[in-house]
VODODREN-822811 format. One record per residue (C-alpha): residue number from 1; residue in one letter; x, y, z. Coordinates in nm, 2 decimals, always signed. Example, Ala and Ser with C-alpha at 12.3 -4.5 7.8 and 13.67 -1.06 7.14 Angstrom:
2
> 1;A;+1.23;-0.45;+0.78 $
> 2;S;+1.37;-0.11;+0.71 $
***
This chain:
106
> 1;X;+8.21;+2.16;+1.05 $
> 2;X;+8.02;+2.49;+1.07 $
> 3;X;+7.68;+2.31;+1.10 $
> 4;X;+7.81;+2.07;+1.36 $
> 5;X;+7.95;+2.36;+1.57 $
> 6;X;+7.63;+2.55;+1.53 $
> 7;X;+7.43;+2.25;+1.66 $
> 8;X;+7.68;+2.22;+1.95 $
> 9;X;+7.65;+2.59;+2.03 $
> 10;X;+7.27;+2.57;+2.02 $
> 11;X;+7.28;+2.28;+2.28 $
> 12;X;+7.52;+2.47;+2.50 $
> 13;X;+7.36;+2.82;+2.49 $
> 14;X;+6.98;+2.78;+2.45 $
> 15;X;+6.69;+2.62;+2.63 $
> 16;X;+6.79;+2.29;+2.48 $
> 17;X;+7.07;+2.27;+2.73 $
> 18;X;+6.82;+2.18;+3.00 $
> 19;X;+6.69;+1.88;+2.80 $
> 20;X;+7.00;+1.79;+2.59 $
> 21;X;+7.28;+1.88;+2.82 $
> 22;X;+7.42;+1.52;+2.83 $
> 23;X;+7.45;+1.53;+2.45 $
> 24;X;+7.65;+1.85;+2.47 $
> 25;X;+7.93;+1.65;+2.64 $
> 26;X;+7.90;+1.38;+2.37 $
> 27;X;+7.92;+1.62;+2.08 $
> 28;X;+8.21;+1.81;+2.24 $
> 29;X;+8.41;+1.50;+2.31 $
> 30;X;+8.34;+1.34;+1.97 $
> 31;X;+8.41;+1.64;+1.75 $
> 32;X;+8.74;+1.51;+1.63 $
> 33;X;+8.59;+1.18;+1.53 $
> 34;X;+8.33;+1.38;+1.33 $
> 35;X;+8.60;+1.57;+1.15 $
> 36;X;+8.76;+1.24;+1.03 $
> 37;X;+8.43;+1.09;+0.90 $
> 38;X;+8.35;+1.07;+0.53 $
> 39;X;+8.12;+1.33;+0.38 $
> 40;X;+7.84;+1.08;+0.36 $
> 41;X;+7.88;+0.98;+0.73 $
> 42;X;+7.90;+1.35;+0.83 $
> 43;X;+7.56;+1.40;+0.66 $
> 44;X;+7.42;+1.11;+0.85 $
> 45;X;+7.55;+1.24;+1.19 $
> 46;X;+7.42;+1.59;+1.12 $
> 47;X;+7.08;+1.44;+1.03 $
> 48;X;+7.07;+1.25;+1.35 $
> 49;X;+7.17;+1.55;+1.56 $
> 50;X;+6.88;+1.74;+1.39 $
> 51;X;+6.64;+1.47;+1.51 $
> 52;X;+6.73;+1.58;+1.87 $
> 53;X;+6.59;+1.93;+1.80 $
> 54;X;+6.26;+1.80;+1.68 $
> 55;X;+6.11;+1.77;+2.04 $
> 56;X;+5.96;+1.44;+1.96 $
> 57;X;+5.99;+1.11;+2.15 $
> 58;X;+6.24;+0.98;+1.89 $
> 59;X;+6.61;+0.96;+1.95 $
> 60;X;+6.93;+1.02;+1.75 $
> 61;X;+7.18;+0.75;+1.67 $
> 62;X;+7.53;+0.89;+1.73 $
> 63;X;+7.72;+0.56;+1.70 $
> 64;X;+7.92;+0.69;+1.40 $
> 65;X;+8.10;+0.93;+1.64 $
> 66;X;+8.11;+0.66;+1.91 $
> 67;X;+7.82;+0.82;+2.09 $
> 68;X;+7.50;+0.65;+2.22 $
> 69;X;+7.26;+0.47;+1.98 $
> 70;X;+6.96;+0.64;+2.15 $
> 71;X;+7.06;+1.00;+2.23 $
> 72;X;+6.85;+1.31;+2.30 $
> 73;X;+6.51;+1.17;+2.39 $
> 74;X;+6.31;+1.47;+2.53 $
> 75;X;+6.03;+1.40;+2.78 $
> 76;X;+5.82;+1.70;+2.87 $
> 77;X;+5.57;+1.71;+3.15 $
> 78;X;+5.22;+1.84;+3.08 $
> 79;X;+5.18;+2.04;+3.41 $
> 80;X;+5.24;+2.41;+3.32 $
> 81;X;+5.07;+2.57;+3.62 $
> 82;X;+5.40;+2.65;+3.80 $
> 83;X;+5.59;+2.78;+3.50 $
> 84;X;+5.67;+3.15;+3.50 $
> 85;X;+5.72;+3.19;+3.12 $
> 86;X;+5.55;+3.01;+2.84 $
> 87;X;+5.66;+3.07;+2.48 $
> 88;X;+5.59;+2.94;+2.13 $
> 89;X;+5.91;+2.90;+1.93 $
> 90;X;+5.91;+2.90;+1.56 $
> 91;X;+6.23;+2.76;+1.41 $
> 92;X;+6.37;+2.69;+1.07 $
> 93;X;+6.42;+2.32;+0.99 $
> 94;X;+6.79;+2.35;+1.09 $
> 95;X;+6.71;+2.53;+1.41 $
> 96;X;+6.95;+2.81;+1.32 $
> 97;X;+6.68;+3.08;+1.28 $
> 98;X;+6.41;+3.12;+1.54 $
> 99;X;+6.13;+3.35;+1.65 $
> 100;X;+6.00;+3.33;+2.01 $
> 101;X;+5.65;+3.45;+2.11 $
> 102;X;+5.58;+3.51;+2.48 $
> 103;X;+5.23;+3.39;+2.55 $
> 104;X;+5.19;+3.60;+2.86 $
> 105;X;+5.23;+3.92;+2.65 $
> 106;X;+4.94;+3.83;+2.42 $
***
């Protein structure tokens, strides 16, 4: 449960909210379904949620918690000329630990 809640918190309270905000609702509403899953199925769901944080064009399959089969596809434009802040973010594989480097300060 701790990792599920940490992932949910990360979607709610970080930059991921702007891209994965729809999945915040899914994970919040389906939390009780997750609680009732077997340990093996919980591992599958956590692995799928982790896919959403990889910032690739792949999606996460959340059908085990009655969510969408293709959740969390992130599409990022390549025009950065109007962006006020640009950062490089180094994260641990789970996304729990991170380091942000502001490129304008370099």
